[in-house]
TORKOL-4160 file (C-alpha; in steps of 0.2 Angstrom, whole numbers, padded with zeros to 4 digits, m for minus):
77
<pt num="1" X="0479" Y="m0354" Z="0626"/>
<pt num="2" X="0479" Y="m0339" Z="0615"/>
<pt num="3" X="0461" Y="m0334" Z="0615"/>
<pt num="4" X="0455" Y="m0318" Z="0607"/>
<pt num="5" X="0440" Y="m0310" Z="0614"/>
<pt num="6" X="0428" Y="m0301" Z="0602"/>
<pt num="7" X="0419" Y="m0286" Z="0609"/>
<pt num="8" X="0404" Y="m0275" Z="0604"/>
<pt num="9" X="0404" Y="m0256" Z="0603"/>
<pt num="10" X="0400" Y="m0255" Z="0621"/>
<pt num="11" X="0415" Y="m0265" Z="0626"/>
<pt num="12" X="0405" Y="m0281" Z="0631"/>
<pt num="13" X="0412" Y="m0298" Z="0626"/>
<pt num="14" X="0402" Y="m0305" Z="0612"/>
<pt num="15" X="0413" Y="m0320" Z="0607"/>
<pt num="16" X="0429" Y="m0329" Z="0608"/>
<pt num="17" X="0441" Y="m0334" Z="0594"/>
<pt num="18" X="0451" Y="m0350" Z="0597"/>
<pt num="19" X="0465" Y="m0353" Z="0585"/>
<pt num="20" X="0462" Y="m0369" Z="0574"/>
<pt num="21" X="0477" Y="m0379" Z="0581"/>
<pt num="22" X="0471" Y="m0376" Z="0599"/>
<pt num="23" X="0453" Y="m0380" Z="0594"/>
<pt num="24" X="0459" Y="m0397" Z="0587"/>
<pt num="25" X="0469" Y="m0400" Z="0603"/>
<pt num="26" X="0452" Y="m0397" Z="0613"/>
<pt num="27" X="0443" Y="m0409" Z="0601"/>
<pt num="28" X="0456" Y="m0422" Z="0604"/>
<pt num="29" X="0455" Y="m0420" Z="0623"/>
<pt num="30" X="0436" Y="m0418" Z="0625"/>
<pt num="31" X="0428" Y="m0430" Z="0613"/>
<pt num="32" X="0412" Y="m0424" Z="0606"/>
<pt num="33" X="0415" Y="m0405" Z="0610"/>
<pt num="34" X="0413" Y="m0401" Z="0592"/>
<pt num="35" X="0395" Y="m0408" Z="0592"/>
<pt num="36" X="0390" Y="m0394" Z="0605"/>
<pt num="37" X="0388" Y="m0381" Z="0591"/>
<pt num="38" X="0377" Y="m0393" Z="0581"/>
<pt num="39" X="0364" Y="m0395" Z="0595"/>
<pt num="40" X="0351" Y="m0381" Z="0596"/>
<pt num="41" X="0343" Y="m0375" Z="0612"/>
<pt num="42" X="0324" Y="m0376" Z="0610"/>
<pt num="43" X="0315" Y="m0359" Z="0609"/>
<pt num="44" X="0304" Y="m0363" Z="0625"/>
<pt num="45" X="0320" Y="m0365" Z="0635"/>
<pt num="46" X="0328" Y="m0349" Z="0629"/>
<pt num="47" X="0312" Y="m0340" Z="0634"/>
<pt num="48" X="0311" Y="m0348" Z="0651"/>
<pt num="49" X="0329" Y="m0343" Z="0655"/>
<pt num="50" X="0326" Y="m0325" Z="0648"/>
<pt num="51" X="0310" Y="m0324" Z="0659"/>
<pt num="52" X="0320" Y="m0330" Z="0675"/>
<pt num="53" X="0334" Y="m0318" Z="0672"/>
<pt num="54" X="0321" Y="m0304" Z="0670"/>
<pt num="55" X="0313" Y="m0309" Z="0686"/>
<pt num="56" X="0330" Y="m0310" Z="0695"/>
<pt num="57" X="0334" Y="m0292" Z="0689"/>
<pt num="58" X="0318" Y="m0286" Z="0696"/>
<pt num="59" X="0319" Y="m0294" Z="0713"/>
<pt num="60" X="0337" Y="m0300" Z="0716"/>
<pt num="61" X="0334" Y="m0300" Z="0735"/>
<pt num="62" X="0323" Y="m0315" Z="0732"/>
<pt num="63" X="0337" Y="m0326" Z="0727"/>
<pt num="64" X="0344" Y="m0339" Z="0739"/>
<pt num="65" X="0363" Y="m0344" Z="0739"/>
<pt num="66" X="0367" Y="m0362" Z="0735"/>
<pt num="67" X="0369" Y="m0368" Z="0753"/>
<pt num="68" X="0353" Y="m0360" Z="0759"/>
<pt num="69" X="0343" Y="m0367" Z="0745"/>
<pt num="70" X="0350" Y="m0384" Z="0748"/>
<pt num="71" X="0346" Y="m0383" Z="0767"/>
<pt num="72" X="0328" Y="m0379" Z="0762"/>
<pt num="73" X="0327" Y="m0393" Z="0750"/>
<pt num="74" X="0334" Y="m0405" Z="0763"/>
<pt num="75" X="0321" Y="m0400" Z="0776"/>
<pt num="76" X="0307" Y="m0405" Z="0764"/>
<pt num="77" X="0314" Y="m0422" Z="0761"/>
């Protein structure tokens, strides 16, 4: 796949360009993929994720890895 990455002035990737023929192949392979851009994420969900990311950046030591989190959940069952 010949993707082109779009970067901002800081060099951070901000987007991806997919050639139309490859996009059409993806649409044929993964039915409904073209509907993904038509669904909107509710503002409350965006706010929730941003708040969680902010809290993570303030206290990264409080995050559990997947296995530890699953062990703790299973203990409560």
